[in-house]
C-alpha positions, 0 to 999 in steps of 0.5 A: 500500500503506497503512501497516497493509498494510506491517505485516501483510506484515512480520508474515507474514514475521517473526511475532516481537517484535510488540506488541499495539498493532501488532495492534490497528492492523491490526485497526482498519484492517480494521474488526475489533471489538476486545474487551478483557475484564477479563483480560490477553487481547485478542479480535479479532472480525468478523461472518461469520468463525468464528475469533476469535483471543484474543491475550495482551497480554504482550510480546513476543507469541509467533509462534503468536498472530501467525500466528493473527492474520494468518490471521484478518485474511486471512479478514476480507479475503476476507469483505470482498471477498465482502460488496462483491461481494454489495453490487454484485450487489444494486445491479444 
């Protein structure tokens, strides 16, 4: 289990008192695109996943945003598994 997997597991168990840097670290490890437009929010995006959560960069991040981020990362992980299966089938 990697460090970012441990962080994600802790986010699932306790969605309180997280910083935007923690979310960004998990997102980077999953290959998620991180956008920081000119406002105070950070947008996480991944090709093929419909919901792209927009999280305020204020501290602490409210649990509702952490829960949405965790659900997004789980969808990204599912999408990556599907992409890997498709790649393996195409190699055959």
